[in-house]
BASE-715687 format. One record per residue: x, y, z of N, C-alpha, C in turn; residue in one letter; residue number from 0. Coordinates in steps of 0.2 Angstrom, whole numbers, plus 5000, padded with zeros to 4 digits. Example, Ala and Ser with C-alpha at 12.3 -4.5 7.8 and 13.67 -1.06 7.14 Angstrom:
REM residues 2
<node n_u="5066" n_v="4972" n_w="5039" ca_u="5062" ca_v="4978" ca_w="5039" c_u="5066" c_v="4984" c_w="5039" aa="A" i="0"/>
<node n_u="5064" n_v="4989" n_w="5035" ca_u="5068" ca_v="4995" ca_w="5036" c_u="5064" c_v="5000" c_w="5039" aa="S" i="1"/>
This chain:
REM residues 88
<node n_u="4882" n_v="4891" n_w="4922" ca_u="4881" ca_v="4898" ca_w="4927" c_u="4874" c_v="4896" c_w="4928" aa="M" i="0"/>
<node n_u="4871" n_v="4897" n_w="4934" ca_u="4865" ca_v="4898" ca_w="4937" c_u="4862" c_v="4905" c_w="4934" aa="K" i="1"/>
<node n_u="4857" n_v="4904" n_w="4932" ca_u="4852" ca_v="4911" ca_w="4929" c_u="4850" c_v="4915" c_w="4935" aa="E" i="2"/>
<node n_u="4851" n_v="4922" n_w="4934" ca_u="4848" ca_v="4927" ca_w="4938" c_u="4852" c_v="4929" c_w="4945" aa="G" i="3"/>
<node n_u="4858" n_v="4927" n_w="4945" ca_u="4861" ca_v="4927" ca_w="4952" c_u="4867" c_v="4932" c_w="4951" aa="I" i="4"/>
<node n_u="4869" n_v="4933" n_w="4944" ca_u="4875" ca_v="4936" ca_w="4943" c_u="4873" c_v="4944" c_w="4941" aa="H" i="5"/>
<node n_u="4876" n_v="4949" n_w="4944" ca_u="4874" ca_v="4955" ca_w="4942" c_u="4875" c_v="4957" c_w="4934" aa="P" i="6"/>
<node n_u="4873" n_v="4962" n_w="4931" ca_u="4873" ca_v="4964" ca_w="4925" c_u="4880" c_v="4967" c_w="4923" aa="E" i="7"/>
<node n_u="4884" n_v="4964" n_w="4917" ca_u="4890" ca_v="4965" ca_w="4916" c_u="4890" c_v="4970" c_w="4910" aa="Y" i="8"/>
<node n_u="4891" n_v="4977" n_w="4910" ca_u="4890" ca_v="4981" ca_w="4905" c_u="4896" c_v="4985" c_w="4904" aa="R" i="9"/>
<node n_u="4895" n_v="4990" n_w="4898" ca_u="4901" ca_v="4995" ca_w="4898" c_u="4898" c_v="5001" c_w="4902" aa="E" i="10"/>
<node n_u="4903" n_v="5005" n_w="4906" ca_u="4901" ca_v="5009" ca_w="4911" c_u="4907" c_v="5015" c_w="4909" aa="V" i="11"/>
<node n_u="4904" n_v="5022" n_w="4909" ca_u="4908" ca_v="5028" ca_w="4909" c_u="4910" c_v="5029" c_w="4917" aa="V" i="12"/>
<node n_u="4918" n_v="5029" n_w="4918" ca_u="4920" ca_v="5031" ca_w="4923" c_u="4922" c_v="5039" c_w="4922" aa="F" i="13"/>
<node n_u="4919" n_v="5044" n_w="4925" ca_u="4920" ca_v="5050" ca_w="4925" c_u="4926" c_v="5053" c_w="4932" aa="L" i="14"/>
<node n_u="4931" n_v="5055" n_w="4929" ca_u="4935" ca_v="5058" ca_w="4936" c_u="4934" c_v="5066" c_w="4937" aa="D" i="15"/>
<node n_u="4932" n_v="5067" n_w="4943" ca_u="4929" ca_v="5074" ca_w="4943" c_u="4934" c_v="5079" c_w="4945" aa="Q" i="16"/>
<node n_u="4940" n_v="5076" n_w="4947" ca_u="4945" ca_v="5082" ca_w="4947" c_u="4948" c_v="5084" c_w="4940" aa="Q" i="17"/>
<node n_u="4949" n_v="5080" n_w="4936" ca_u="4952" ca_v="5081" ca_w="4929" c_u="4947" c_v="5081" c_w="4923" aa="T" i="18"/>
<node n_u="4941" n_v="5078" n_w="4925" ca_u="4936" ca_v="5078" ca_w="4918" c_u="4937" c_v="5072" c_w="4913" aa="G" i="19"/>
<node n_u="4942" n_v="5069" n_w="4914" ca_u="4942" ca_v="5063" ca_w="4910" c_u="4937" c_v="5058" c_w="4912" aa="S" i="20"/>
<node n_u="4936" n_v="5054" n_w="4906" ca_u="4931" ca_v="5049" ca_w="4904" c_u="4936" c_v="5042" c_w="4903" aa="K" i="21"/>
<node n_u="4934" n_v="5037" n_w="4906" ca_u="4935" ca_v="5030" ca_w="4905" c_u="4930" c_v="5026" c_w="4904" aa="I" i="22"/>
<node n_u="4929" n_v="5023" n_w="4897" ca_u="4925" ca_v="5018" ca_w="4896" c_u="4927" c_v="5011" c_w="4897" aa="I" i="23"/>
<node n_u="4923" n_v="5007" n_w="4902" ca_u="4927" ca_v="5001" ca_w="4903" c_u="4921" c_v="4996" c_w="4906" aa="T" i="24"/>
<node n_u="4921" n_v="4989" n_w="4907" ca_u="4916" ca_v="4985" ca_w="4908" c_u="4916" c_v="4985" c_w="4914" aa="R" i="25"/>
<node n_u="4910" n_v="4985" n_w="4918" ca_u="4909" ca_v="4985" ca_w="4926" c_u="4903" c_v="4982" c_w="4928" aa="S" i="26"/>
<node n_u="4902" n_v="4979" n_w="4933" ca_u="4895" ca_v="4978" ca_w="4938" c_u="4891" c_v="4983" c_w="4942" aa="T" i="27"/>
<node n_u="4896" n_v="4990" n_w="4941" ca_u="4894" ca_v="4995" ca_w="4946" c_u="4885" c_v="4996" c_w="4945" aa="V" i="28"/>
<node n_u="4883" n_v="4998" n_w="4949" ca_u="4875" ca_v="5001" ca_w="4949" c_u="4875" c_v="5010" c_w="4949" aa="N" i="29"/>
<node n_u="4872" n_v="5012" n_w="4943" ca_u="4872" ca_v="5019" ca_w="4942" c_u="4866" c_v="5022" c_w="4942" aa="T" i="30"/>
<node n_u="4865" n_v="5027" n_w="4943" ca_u="4858" ca_v="5031" ca_w="4942" c_u="4858" c_v="5036" c_w="4935" aa="R" i="31"/>
<node n_u="4865" n_v="5038" n_w="4934" ca_u="4865" ca_v="5043" ca_w="4930" c_u="4868" c_v="5040" c_w="4922" aa="E" i="32"/>
<node n_u="4867" n_v="5043" n_w="4917" ca_u="4870" ca_v="5041" ca_w="4911" c_u="4872" c_v="5047" c_w="4907" aa="T" i="33"/>
<node n_u="4877" n_v="5045" n_w="4902" ca_u="4880" ca_v="5050" ca_w="4898" c_u="4880" c_v="5047" c_w="4891" aa="V" i="34"/>
<node n_u="4879" n_v="5052" n_w="4886" ca_u="4880" ca_v="5050" ca_w="4879" c_u="4886" c_v="5052" c_w="4876" aa="E" i="35"/>
<node n_u="4890" n_v="5047" n_w="4873" ca_u="4897" ca_v="5048" ca_w="4870" c_u="4896" c_v="5045" c_w="4864" aa="I" i="36"/>
<node n_u="4897" n_v="5048" n_w="4859" ca_u="4897" ca_v="5046" ca_w="4852" c_u="4892" c_v="5044" c_w="4850" aa="D" i="37"/>
<node n_u="4886" n_v="5046" n_w="4853" ca_u="4879" ca_v="5045" ca_w="4850" c_u="4877" c_v="5038" c_w="4854" aa="G" i="38"/>
<node n_u="4879" n_v="5034" n_w="4859" ca_u="4878" ca_v="5029" ca_w="4862" c_u="4877" c_v="5031" c_w="4870" aa="K" i="39"/>
<node n_u="4871" n_v="5029" n_w="4873" ca_u="4871" ca_v="5030" ca_w="4880" c_u="4874" c_v="5025" c_w="4885" aa="S" i="40"/>
<node n_u="4878" n_v="5028" n_w="4890" ca_u="4882" ca_v="5024" ca_w="4894" c_u="4881" c_v="5026" c_w="4901" aa="Y" i="41"/>
<node n_u="4880" n_v="5021" n_w="4906" ca_u="4879" ca_v="5022" ca_w="4913" c_u="4884" c_v="5025" c_w="4915" aa="P" i="42"/>
<node n_u="4884" n_v="5031" n_w="4920" ca_u="4890" ca_v="5036" ca_w="4922" c_u="4892" c_v="5034" c_w="4929" aa="L" i="43"/>
<node n_u="4898" n_v="5034" n_w="4931" ca_u="4899" ca_v="5032" ca_w="4938" c_u="4906" c_v="5038" c_w="4939" aa="F" i="44"/>
<node n_u="4903" n_v="5043" n_w="4944" ca_u="4909" ca_v="5048" ca_w="4944" c_u="4913" c_v="5046" c_w="4951" aa="K" i="45"/>
<node n_u="4920" n_v="5047" n_w="4951" ca_u="4923" ca_v="5045" ca_w="4953" c_u="4928" c_v="5052" c_w="4956" aa="C" i="46"/>
<node n_u="4930" n_v="5051" n_w="4963" ca_u="4933" ca_v="5057" ca_w="4966" c_u="4941" c_v="5057" c_w="4964" aa="D" i="47"/>
<node n_u="4943" n_v="5051" n_w="4963" ca_u="4950" ca_v="5051" ca_w="4963" c_u="4951" c_v="5045" c_w="4958" aa="V" i="48"/>
<node n_u="4957" n_v="5046" n_w="4953" ca_u="4958" ca_v="5039" ca_w="4948" c_u="4966" c_v="5040" c_w="4948" aa="T" i="49"/>
<node n_u="4968" n_v="5036" n_w="4945" ca_u="4976" ca_v="5035" ca_w="4944" c_u="4977" c_v="5042" c_w="4940" aa="A" i="50"/>
<node n_u="4974" n_v="5044" n_w="4937" ca_u="4976" ca_v="5051" ca_w="4933" c_u="4975" c_v="5056" c_w="4937" aa="E" i="51"/>
<node n_u="4973" n_v="5058" n_w="4943" ca_u="4972" ca_v="5062" ca_w="4947" c_u="4975" c_v="5062" c_w="4955" aa="S" i="52"/>
<node n_u="4977" n_v="5056" n_w="4956" ca_u="4980" ca_v="5054" ca_w="4963" c_u="4987" c_v="5056" c_w="4963" aa="H" i="53"/>
<node n_u="4989" n_v="5059" n_w="4968" ca_u="4996" ca_v="5061" ca_w="4970" c_u="5001" c_v="5056" c_w="4969" aa="P" i="54"/>
<node n_u="5000" n_v="5051" n_w="4971" ca_u="5003" ca_v="5045" ca_w="4970" c_u="5007" c_v="5043" c_w="4964" aa="F" i="55"/>
<node n_u="5001" n_v="5042" n_w="4959" ca_u="5003" ca_v="5041" ca_w="4953" c_u="5005" c_v="5047" c_w="4947" aa="Y" i="56"/>
<node n_u="5003" n_v="5052" n_w="4950" ca_u="5005" ca_v="5058" ca_w="4945" c_u="5011" c_v="5063" c_w="4948" aa="T" i="57"/>
<node n_u="5015" n_v="5059" n_w="4953" ca_u="5021" ca_v="5062" ca_w="4957" c_u="5021" c_v="5069" c_w="4960" aa="G" i="58"/>
<node n_u="5015" n_v="5071" n_w="4961" ca_u="5013" ca_v="5077" ca_w="4964" c_u="5013" c_v="5078" c_w="4973" aa="A" i="59"/>
<node n_u="5014" n_v="5071" n_w="4975" ca_u="5014" ca_v="5071" ca_w="4982" c_u="5020" c_v="5073" c_w="4986" aa="Q" i="60"/>
<node n_u="5019" n_v="5076" n_w="4991" ca_u="5026" ca_v="5079" ca_w="4995" c_u="5030" c_v="5074" c_w="4999" aa="T" i="61"/>
<node n_u="5036" n_v="5075" n_w="4998" ca_u="5041" ca_v="5069" ca_w="5001" c_u="5045" c_v="5073" c_w="5007" aa="R" i="62"/>
<node n_u="5045" n_v="5069" n_w="5012" ca_u="5049" ca_v="5071" ca_w="5018" c_u="5055" c_v="5071" c_w="5016" aa="I" i="63"/>
<node n_u="5060" n_v="5075" n_w="5018" ca_u="5068" ca_v="5075" ca_w="5017" c_u="5071" c_v="5071" c_w="5023" aa="V" i="64"/>
<node n_u="5072" n_v="5065" n_w="5023" ca_u="5074" ca_v="5062" ca_w="5028" c_u="5083" c_v="5063" c_w="5028" aa="D" i="65"/>
<node n_u="5086" n_v="5065" n_w="5025" ca_u="5093" ca_v="5064" ca_w="5026" c_u="5094" c_v="5069" c_w="5032" aa="A" i="66"/>
<node n_u="5091" n_v="5075" n_w="5032" ca_u="5094" ca_v="5079" ca_w="5038" c_u="5091" c_v="5076" c_w="5044" aa="G" i="67"/>
<node n_u="5086" n_v="5073" n_w="5045" ca_u="5084" ca_v="5070" ca_w="5051" c_u="5088" c_v="5064" c_w="5053" aa="R" i="68"/>
<node n_u="5091" n_v="5060" n_w="5047" ca_u="5096" ca_v="5054" ca_w="5049" c_u="5103" c_v="5056" c_w="5052" aa="V" i="69"/>
<node n_u="5104" n_v="5062" n_w="5049" ca_u="5111" ca_v="5065" ca_w="5050" c_u="5109" c_v="5067" c_w="5058" aa="E" i="70"/>
<node n_u="5104" n_v="5071" n_w="5060" ca_u="5103" ca_v="5073" ca_w="5066" c_u="5103" c_v="5068" c_w="5072" aa="K" i="71"/>
<node n_u="5100" n_v="5062" n_w="5072" ca_u="5099" ca_v="5056" ca_w="5074" c_u="5106" c_v="5054" c_w="5077" aa="F" i="72"/>
<node n_u="5110" n_v="5053" n_w="5070" ca_u="5116" ca_v="5050" ca_w="5071" c_u="5122" c_v="5054" c_w="5075" aa="R" i="73"/>
<node n_u="5120" n_v="5061" n_w="5075" ca_u="5125" ca_v="5065" ca_w="5079" c_u="5122" c_v="5064" c_w="5086" aa="A" i="74"/>
<node n_u="5116" n_v="5065" n_w="5087" ca_u="5114" ca_v="5065" ca_w="5094" c_u="5115" c_v="5057" c_w="5097" aa="R" i="75"/>
<node n_u="5114" n_v="5052" n_w="5093" ca_u="5117" ca_v="5046" ca_w="5096" c_u="5125" c_v="5045" c_w="5097" aa="F" i="76"/>
<node n_u="5129" n_v="5048" n_w="5092" ca_u="5135" ca_v="5049" ca_w="5094" c_u="5138" c_v="5052" c_w="5101" aa="A" i="77"/>
<node n_u="5134" n_v="5059" n_w="5102" ca_u="5136" ca_v="5061" ca_w="5108" c_u="5134" c_v="5058" c_w="5113" aa="R" i="78"/>
<node n_u="5129" n_v="5054" n_w="5113" ca_u="5126" ca_v="5049" ca_w="5119" c_u="5132" c_v="5043" c_w="5120" aa="T" i="79"/>
<node n_u="5133" n_v="5041" n_w="5115" ca_u="5138" ca_v="5035" ca_w="5117" c_u="5145" c_v="5037" c_w="5118" aa="T" i="80"/>
<node n_u="5147" n_v="5044" n_w="5117" ca_u="5153" ca_v="5045" ca_w="5119" c_u="5153" c_v="5048" c_w="5126" aa="G" i="81"/>
<node n_u="5147" n_v="5050" n_w="5128" ca_u="5146" ca_v="5052" ca_w="5135" c_u="5147" c_v="5045" c_w="5141" aa="A" i="82"/>
<node n_u="5143" n_v="5040" n_w="5137" ca_u="5144" ca_v="5035" ca_w="5141" c_u="5150" c_v="5031" c_w="5142" aa="V" i="83"/>
<node n_u="5154" n_v="5031" n_w="5137" ca_u="5161" ca_v="5028" ca_w="5137" c_u="5165" c_v="5033" c_w="5141" aa="S" i="84"/>
<node n_u="5164" n_v="5039" n_w="5142" ca_u="5168" ca_v="5044" ca_w="5147" c_u="5167" c_v="5042" c_w="5154" aa="K" i="85"/>
<node n_u="5159" n_v="5040" n_w="5155" ca_u="5158" ca_v="5040" ca_w="5162" c_u="5162" c_v="5033" c_w="5165" aa="A" i="86"/>
<node n_u="5162" n_v="5029" n_w="5160" ca_u="5163" ca_v="5022" ca_w="5163" c_u="5171" c_v="5021" c_w="5164" aa="S" i="87"/>
């Protein structure tokens, strides 16, 4: 590998601001803040959303009930096809 062209790959703390959970992993992300965990200083990256707080992963998202919509469509379509066949 060429020297001086790759970013620094180091341990970084990712902080989920919604839940307050911290994840230590390796990354090349640039940060200005640091945090001390277990007596060791780590770069800190603040995340707005992680898998722990995102509605898709937590199952908290709202779901649209399609059953009623499908039944309404079928009923309306059935009325339309019935009217066409009577007219011909």
